[in-house]
C-alpha positions in Angstrom: -9.3 -25.0 5.5 -9.1 -23.0 2.3 -6.0 -21.0 1.4 -5.4 -18.2 -1.1 -5.9 -19.5 -4.6 -3.9 -19.2 -7.7 -3.0 -15.5 -7.6 -2.3 -12.8 -5.1 -0.5 -10.0 -6.7 0.2 -6.4 -5.8 1.8 -4.4 -8.5 2.9 -0.9 -7.4 3.6 1.7 -9.9 5.7 4.7 -8.9 3.1 6.8 -10.7 3.4 9.6 -8.2 1.7 12.8 -9.1 3.2 15.9 -7.4 0.4 18.5 -7.3 2.8 21.4 -7.2 5.7 22.8 -5.2 4.5 25.2 -2.5 6.3 27.2 0.2 6.6 25.1 3.4 4.2 27.4 5.3 1.3 26.6 3.1 -1.1 23.8 4.0 -1.3 20.8 1.6 -4.1 18.6 0.5 -2.7 15.3 -0.6 0.4 16.5 -2.6 1.1 12.9 -3.7 -1.2 10.3 -5.3 0.0 6.8 -5.8 -1.7 4.6 -8.5 -1.6 1.0 -7.2 -3.2 -1.8 -9.3 -4.2 -4.7 -7.0 -5.4 -8.1 -8.1 -6.3 -10.8 -5.5 -8.4 -13.9 -6.0 -9.8 -16.8 -4.0 -9.4 -15.1 -0.6 -10.8 -16.7 2.5 -14.4 -15.6 3.4 -13.2 -13.6 6.5 -11.2 -11.2 4.2 -13.7 -8.4 3.7 -11.5 -5.7 2.1 -8.0 -4.9 0.8 -6.2 -1.8 2.1 -3.3 -0.1 0.5 -1.2 2.2 2.6 1.5 4.5 1.3 4.1 6.5 3.3 6.7 9.0 2.2 10.1 9.8 3.9 12.8 12.4 3.8 15.4 9.6 3.1 15.6 6.0 2.1 14.4 3.5 4.8 14.3 -0.3 5.1 10.8 -1.7 5.4 8.1 0.4 7.0 9.4 2.9 9.6 6.4 4.5 11.3 8.6 6.8 13.4 10.3 8.7 10.6 7.6 9.0 7.8 6.7 12.5 6.8 3.4 11.6 5.2 0.8 8.8 5.0 -2.3 7.8 3.2 -4.5 4.7 2.7 -7.5 3.5 0.8 -9.6 0.3 1.3 -11.9 -1.4 -1.1 -14.3 -4.3 -0.4 -13.6 -7.8 -1.6 -16.4 -9.5 -3.6 -17.9 -11.8 -0.9 -19.2 -14.3 -3.4 -15.9 -14.9 -5.2 -13.2 -13.7 -2.8 -11.8 -11.6 -5.6 -10.8 -8.0 -6.1 -9.2 -6.4 -9.2 -9.0 -2.7 -9.0 -6.6 0.3 -9.2 -6.3 2.2 -5.9 -5.7 5.9 -6.0 -3.9 6.6 -2.6 -3.5 10.2 -1.7 -0.7 11.0 0.8 -0.9 14.0 3.1 2.4 15.5 4.4 3.0 16.5 8.0 2.7 20.2 8.8 5.6 22.4 7.7 6.8 20.1 4.9 6.6 20.6 1.2 6.4 17.9 -1.5 10.0 18.8 -2.4 11.1 17.5 1.0 9.9 13.9 0.4 12.3 11.5 -1.4 11.4 7.9 -0.7 8.1 6.0 -0.7 6.8 2.7 0.7 3.4 1.3 -0.3 2.0 -2.0 0.9 -1.2 -4.1 1.0 -3.2 -5.4 3.9 -5.9 -8.0 3.9 -8.7 -6.7 6.2 -10.8 -9.0 8.4 -12.8 -8.5 11.6 -9.9 -10.1 13.5 -7.2 -7.7 12.1 -5.3 -6.9 9.0 -1.9 -7.8 7.5 -0.3 -9.4 4.4 0.2 -13.0 3.8 2.9 -15.6 3.3 3.3 -19.4 3.1 4.5 -19.4 6.8 1.8 -17.0 8.1 0.5 -17.7 11.6 -3.0 -16.3 10.9 -5.1 -18.6 8.7 -6.5 -15.8 6.5 -2.9 -14.7 5.6 -1.7 -18.1 4.4 -1.0 -18.6 0.7 -0.4 -21.7 -1.2 3.2 -22.6 -1.9 4.2 -21.2 -5.3 1.6 -18.4 -5.2 3.1 -15.2 -6.5 2.9 -12.6 -3.6 4.1 -9.1 -3.4 2.8 -7.2 -0.4 4.6 -4.0 -1.0 7.0 -1.8 -3.0 9.4 1.0 -2.1 11.6 3.3 -4.0 12.8 6.8 -4.8 10.2 9.3 -5.8 10.6 10.4 -9.4 13.6 12.7 -9.8 14.8 12.1 -6.1 17.1 9.1 -6.4 20.8 9.0 -6.3 
């Protein structure tokens, strides 16, 4: 049974691009774009893609709180089936819920999922699902959160 190899790394940059501040009544087309470099290697064959999801919130949250986010976006890219590797920069656009402007959002959470026909999730040494297991000592960062630029305390 093969585990993740030498490196599994998700580096998230808070490179958020705000595409303008508009009145709350105007519709928005992805007012935030997160630039997320991802490098994974030696993934199990059942991992077919990597997905990055980003959410924005009105205030700071712990972890991922699906009930209080005010905007979401995701992007998936295929893993090289021959090598189990993916090294790419994801551009994840986030759409806001109706009635909100980019100025309302203050906090972000972005995280990575490994995608398989059986499901998706991120890994750890203690993972229950085989495709999510990593070798002890393998660097792993499944996600990042923080204040949007200019919004922190």
